[in-house]
C-alpha positions in Angstrom: 70.2 143.3 115.9 68.3 142.2 112.9 64.6 142.0 113.7 64.3 138.7 111.8 67.1 137.1 113.8 66.2 134.9 116.7 67.6 135.8 120.1 67.8 134.5 123.7 65.3 136.2 126.0 68.1 137.5 128.3 71.4 136.7 130.0 70.0 133.7 131.9 68.7 132.2 128.7 72.1 132.5 127.0 74.1 131.2 130.0 71.9 128.2 130.5 71.9 127.3 126.8 75.6 127.7 126.6 76.2 125.7 129.8 73.8 123.0 128.6 75.9 122.8 125.4 79.0 122.4 127.4 77.6 119.6 129.6 77.8 116.7 127.2 79.4 113.3 126.8 82.9 114.8 126.8 82.4 116.0 130.4 80.8 112.7 131.6 83.0 110.0 130.1 86.2 111.8 129.2 86.9 114.2 132.1 86.7 111.5 134.9 89.0 109.2 133.0 91.6 111.9 132.4 91.5 113.1 136.0 92.1 109.5 137.2 94.8 108.8 134.7 96.7 112.1 135.1 97.3 112.2 138.8 93.9 113.3 140.2 94.4 116.7 141.8 97.3 117.6 139.4 94.9 117.3 136.4 92.1 119.2 138.2 94.4 122.1 139.1 95.9 122.2 135.6 92.4 122.1 134.1 91.1 124.9 136.4 94.1 127.2 135.6 93.6 126.6 131.8 89.8 127.1 132.0 90.4 130.6 133.6 93.0 131.5 131.0 93.2 129.4 127.8 89.6 128.4 127.7 88.3 131.8 128.8 90.2 133.5 126.0 88.9 131.2 123.2 85.3 131.2 124.6 85.2 135.0 125.0 86.6 135.5 121.5 84.0 133.3 119.9 81.0 134.7 121.8 82.1 138.3 121.1 82.6 137.5 117.4 79.1 136.1 117.2 77.5 139.1 119.0 79.5 141.6 117.1 78.8 140.2 113.6 75.3 138.8 114.2 76.4 136.0 111.9 76.7 132.2 111.9 80.0 130.3 111.9 80.0 130.1 108.1 79.9 133.9 107.7 81.1 135.5 110.9 84.9 135.4 110.3 84.6 137.0 106.8 82.6 139.8 108.3 85.8 140.7 110.2 88.2 140.0 107.4 87.3 138.9 103.9 90.4 136.6 103.7 89.1 134.5 106.7 87.0 132.2 104.5 89.0 129.0 105.3 88.2 129.5 109.0 84.5 130.0 108.2 84.4 126.8 106.2 86.2 124.7 108.8 84.0 126.2 111.6 80.9 125.0 109.7 82.3 121.6 108.6 83.4 120.6 112.1 79.8 120.3 113.5 78.7 118.6 110.3 81.3 115.9 111.0 80.6 115.7 114.7 76.8 115.5 114.7 76.5 112.1 113.0 78.8 110.2 115.3 77.4 112.2 118.3 73.9 111.0 117.4 75.2 107.5 117.0 76.6 107.6 120.6 73.4 109.3 121.7 71.6 106.2 120.3 73.8 104.0 122.4 72.8 106.0 125.5 69.1 105.8 124.6 69.4 102.0 124.2 71.0 101.6 127.7 68.4 104.0 129.3 65.6 101.9 127.8 67.3 98.7 129.0 67.6 99.9 132.6 64.1 101.4 132.5 62.6 98.1 131.3 64.3 96.0 134.0 67.2 94.6 131.9 70.0 96.0 134.1 71.5 92.6 134.7 71.5 91.8 131.0 73.1 95.2 130.2 76.0 94.3 132.6 76.7 91.0 130.9 79.9 90.3 129.0 79.5 91.1 125.3 76.2 93.1 125.7 77.6 96.3 124.3 79.5 94.6 121.5 76.5 92.6 120.6 74.4 95.7 120.3 76.7 97.9 118.2 77.6 94.9 115.9 73.9 94.4 115.1 73.0 96.1 111.8 69.5 97.6 112.5 69.2 98.4 116.2 71.9 101.1 116.5 70.6 102.9 113.4 67.0 102.9 114.8 68.3 104.3 118.1 70.4 106.9 116.3 67.4 108.0 114.3 65.2 108.4 117.4 67.9 110.5 119.1 68.4 112.6 116.0 64.6 113.2 115.7 64.5 114.4 119.3 67.4 116.8 118.6 65.7 118.1 115.4 62.4 118.6 117.2 64.0 121.0 119.7 66.0 123.0 117.1 63.1 123.3 114.7 61.2 125.4 117.3 63.9 128.1 117.2 66.2 129.8 119.7 63.9 131.1 122.4 61.0 128.6 122.1 63.2 125.6 121.3 66.8 125.7 122.5 66.4 128.1 125.4 63.2 126.6 126.7 64.5 123.0 126.4 67.8 124.0 128.2 65.9 125.6 131.1 63.8 122.5 131.5 66.7 120.0 131.1 69.4 121.6 133.2 67.6 121.5 136.6 66.8 117.8 136.1 70.4 117.2 134.9 72.0 118.9 137.9 69.6 117.2 140.3 70.3 113.7 138.9 74.1 114.4 139.0 73.9 115.5 142.7 71.8 112.4 143.7 74.3 110.1 142.0 77.3 111.9 143.5 75.9 111.6 147.0 75.1 107.9 146.5 78.6 107.3 145.0 80.3 108.8 148.0 78.4 106.6 150.5 79.3 103.3 148.8 81.4 100.7 150.4 82.4 97.2 149.2 84.5 94.3 150.4 86.2 92.4 147.6 87.2 88.7 147.6 90.5 89.3 149.3 88.7 91.1 152.2 89.9 94.6 151.2 87.3 97.2 152.0 87.0 100.1 149.5 84.8 103.2 150.1 83.6 106.0 147.9 85.4 108.6 150.1 88.7 106.8 149.3 87.9 107.1 145.6 87.2 110.8 146.1 90.6 111.3 147.7 92.2 109.5 144.6 90.3 111.9 142.4 91.2 115.2 144.2 94.5 114.6 146.1 97.5 115.2 143.7 99.7 112.2 143.1 103.2 113.5 142.8 104.8 110.0 143.1 105.2 109.5 139.4 105.3 113.1 138.3 107.8 113.8 135.6 108.2 116.6 133.0 106.8 114.3 130.3 103.8 113.3 132.4 103.2 117.0 133.3 103.2 117.9 129.6 100.8 115.0 128.9 98.5 116.3 131.6 98.7 119.8 130.1 97.8 118.5 126.6 95.0 116.4 128.0 93.5 119.3 129.9 93.7 121.6 126.9 92.1 119.0 124.7 89.3 118.5 127.3 88.5 122.2 127.2 87.4 122.0 123.6 84.8 119.4 124.6 83.9 121.1 127.9 83.4 124.7 126.6 82.1 123.8 123.1 85.1 125.8 121.6 85.9 125.7 117.9 82.7 124.0 116.9 80.9 127.1 115.7 78.5 126.7 118.6 79.5 129.7 120.7 79.6 132.0 117.6 76.1 131.0 116.8 74.9 131.4 120.4 76.8 134.7 120.7 74.9 135.9 117.6 71.7 135.3 119.5 72.9 137.3 122.5 71.1 140.5 123.3 73.2 143.7 123.1 72.5 144.7 126.7 73.9 141.4 128.1 76.9 141.7 130.3 79.3 139.5 128.3 82.2 139.2 130.8 79.7 138.2 133.6 78.0 135.7 131.3 81.3 134.1 130.3 82.2 133.9 134.0 78.9 132.1 134.8 79.5 129.6 131.9 83.0 128.9 133.3 81.5 128.2 136.8 78.8 126.0 135.4 81.1 124.0 133.2 83.9 123.5 135.8 81.4 122.5 138.5 79.7 119.9 136.2 83.0 118.5 135.1 84.2 118.1 138.7 80.8 116.6 139.7 81.1 114.1 136.8 84.4 113.0 138.4 82.8 112.7 141.8 79.8 110.8 140.3 81.9 108.2 138.5 85.4 107.7 139.9 84.4 106.8 143.5 81.8 104.2 142.3 84.2 102.6 139.8 87.0 102.5 142.5 84.7 100.9 145.1 83.7 98.0 142.9 86.5 97.7 140.3 89.6 99.1 142.1 92.2 101.4 140.5 92.3 99.0 137.5 88.7 99.8 136.6 89.4 103.5 136.6 91.6 103.0 133.5 88.5 102.5 131.3 87.6 105.5 129.1 85.1 106.5 126.5 82.5 103.8 125.5 84.3 101.3 127.7 83.6 103.4 130.8 80.1 104.3 129.9 78.7 101.1 128.4 80.8 98.3 129.9 82.4 99.3 133.3 79.6 101.3 134.8 76.8 98.8 134.0 78.9 96.2 135.9 79.3 98.6 138.8 75.5 99.1 138.9 75.0 95.3 138.8 77.2 94.9 141.9 75.1 97.5 143.9 72.2 95.1 144.4 68.6 96.1 143.8 69.4 99.8 144.1 71.9 99.5 141.3 69.2 99.2 138.6 67.5 102.3 139.9 70.7 104.3 140.1 71.7 103.0 136.6 68.4 104.2 135.3 68.9 107.7 136.8 72.5 107.7 135.4 71.5 107.0 131.8 68.6 109.4 132.1 71.1 112.1 133.1 73.5 111.1 130.3 70.6 111.3 127.8 69.7 114.8 129.0 73.4 115.9 128.7 73.8 114.3 125.3 70.7 115.9 123.9 71.5 119.4 125.1 74.9 119.1 123.4 73.6 117.6 120.2 71.0 120.4 120.0 73.8 123.0 120.1 75.8 121.2 117.5 72.8 121.1 115.1 72.0 124.7 115.8 75.6 125.7 114.7 74.9 124.0 111.4 71.4 125.3 110.9 72.4 128.9 111.6 75.1 128.6 108.9 72.6 127.3 106.4 70.0 130.0 107.2 72.5 132.9 107.1 74.6 131.8 104.1 72.0 130.3 101.8 68.8 132.0 103.0 67.0 128.7 103.8 64.2 128.9 106.4 64.9 127.2 109.7 62.6 124.2 109.2 64.0 123.4 105.8 67.6 123.8 107.1 66.9 121.4 110.0 65.4 118.9 107.7 68.3 119.2 105.2 70.9 118.7 107.9 68.8 115.9 109.4 69.0 114.0 106.1 72.8 114.5 105.9 73.3 113.5 109.5 71.1 110.4 109.2 73.1 109.2 106.1 76.5 109.8 107.8 75.2 108.5 111.1 74.1 105.3 109.4 77.6 104.8 108.0 79.0 105.3 111.5 76.7 102.6 112.9 77.6 100.3 110.0 81.2 100.9 110.8 80.9 98.4 113.7 79.4 95.6 111.6 79.0 95.6 107.8 81.7 98.3 107.2 84.0 97.3 110.0 87.7 98.0 109.5 90.7 99.2 111.6 92.9 102.1 110.8 96.0 103.4 112.6 95.8 107.1 113.1 98.9 109.4 113.1 98.7 109.7 116.9 99.1 105.9 117.2 95.4 105.2 118.1 93.6 102.4 116.2 90.0 103.1 115.3 87.0 102.7 113.1 85.0 105.2 111.1 83.7 107.0 114.2 87.3 107.4 115.6 88.5 108.8 112.2 85.7 111.4 112.2 86.5 112.3 115.8 90.2 112.6 115.1 89.7 114.8 112.0 87.2 117.1 113.7 88.6 117.3 117.2 92.3 116.7 116.9 93.0 118.5 113.6 90.3 120.9 112.5 89.4 122.4 116.0 92.9 123.4 116.9 93.3 124.9 113.3 90.1 127.0 113.8 91.3 128.2 117.2 94.7 129.1 115.8 93.0 131.0 113.0 90.8 132.8 115.5 93.9 133.9 117.6 95.7 135.1 114.5 92.7 136.9 113.1 91.6 138.6 116.3 95.1 139.0 117.9 97.1 140.1 114.9 95.2 140.7 111.6 92.7 142.9 113.3 93.3 144.6 116.7 92.2 142.9 119.9 90.7 146.3 120.9 88.0 145.6 118.4 86.8 142.5 120.3 87.5 144.2 123.7 85.2 147.1 122.5 82.5 144.6 121.9 83.0 143.0 125.3 82.8 146.3 127.1 80.4 148.2 124.9 77.8 148.7 127.7 80.5 150.0 130.1 81.3 146.6 131.6 84.6 146.1 133.4 86.9 143.6 131.8 89.1 142.4 134.7 91.0 139.8 132.7 91.8 142.1 129.8 95.5 141.6 130.1 95.2 137.8 130.4 92.9 137.9 127.3 95.3 139.8 125.1 98.5 138.0 126.2 96.8 134.6 125.8 95.2 135.5 122.5 98.3 136.9 120.8 101.2 134.8 122.3 100.4 131.9 124.5 97.3 130.2 123.1 98.6 129.9 119.5 101.7 128.1 120.8 99.6 125.8 123.0 97.2 125.1 120.1 100.1 124.3 117.8 101.4 121.9 120.4 98.1 120.1 120.4 98.1 119.9 116.7 101.6 118.4 116.4 100.8 115.9 119.1 97.8 114.8 117.1 100.0 114.4 114.1 102.3 112.1 116.2 105.2 114.5 116.1 105.3 115.2 119.9 
């Protein structure tokens, strides 16, 4: 390892930082919605199987490439094969596209945390509060700038003193808050106007017990596609993050064990997010309320749920948005680090200047995202049929198109252009056992590319 290159202090530092990156808005507002929509236990079982095969293969490949090359996303792939430059460029561009709109959403979370903290919980639950906030010209930009500044302040301190230290402080609080809200959610009970009593435990059963009543081949395929797409969010795959973090991993770290720990962390947090949100929404909003997703779930449905809990609702809402703020920050830190590491490695810029440069780029693009809901508002129909604004277009290009392309490129590069044994040698170079070696090779060379291609053609509206 280069003596000038930052590194995590050990396996725990890497695992916590990687897990903190994985625990973000995708886990909290996307996973519960997909689980509720795709048959509860059917989605959870599909997700778990894919996490141990599909997700494991892509995650292991990226971390191993990072540690083997000691390079950033912008330079790592060409260290393996000089013709892999297109993959390098996409792996660097993806986080540059994602960070501005992630910080804009982080600003929304900050706004709601401040609202609940300052005793405005009832106002935050009112009809039109969220729309009124994002349609204002200045407030979303200010909140986005504050969130971006917090992210930059962590990354500017470096890997061990910034990212690792922040992750070690944030993760225990994050897990504690999630567990508190989960327990509270499961103990809820509510009688609606028709006299129907709904409980949190009933909501839990809806989440976990498979619903085979409407299962068809098409619905199963949709569940499979949704679960694969969710793994990109959950494991921070194809964003350059895990290559950057892998490059900071110590040579003596047991890589298979570390990957296994990240899988456990990620899956546990994703499942807990479902337990935290679905029962509470079911109790107060019924099955219809569970259909909300994305911003609608986080900033419209849940504040209404908290408002119906009585006095305790404002407190629980404050804890919830504090937890989401922690999660959003740990993820935005990892996205920024993927960009900064590329700037430092490729252009020789020192870390502080690289952070400031990307901060300026992110603020400019983030401002456009915020203005996309007011001064620059427009609607555009995407190839997959969704109608969105500037934020949705950026999300579509980065997540639905570029990320599958990067992962397909990774599979072809590692599985066919070079030999998988090269990566396997990196994984086991300290004599570690690699129990899922066969799964890794088969997924990498044959199954994962087909699955990724299916995601891509679905995004293009061809499936």
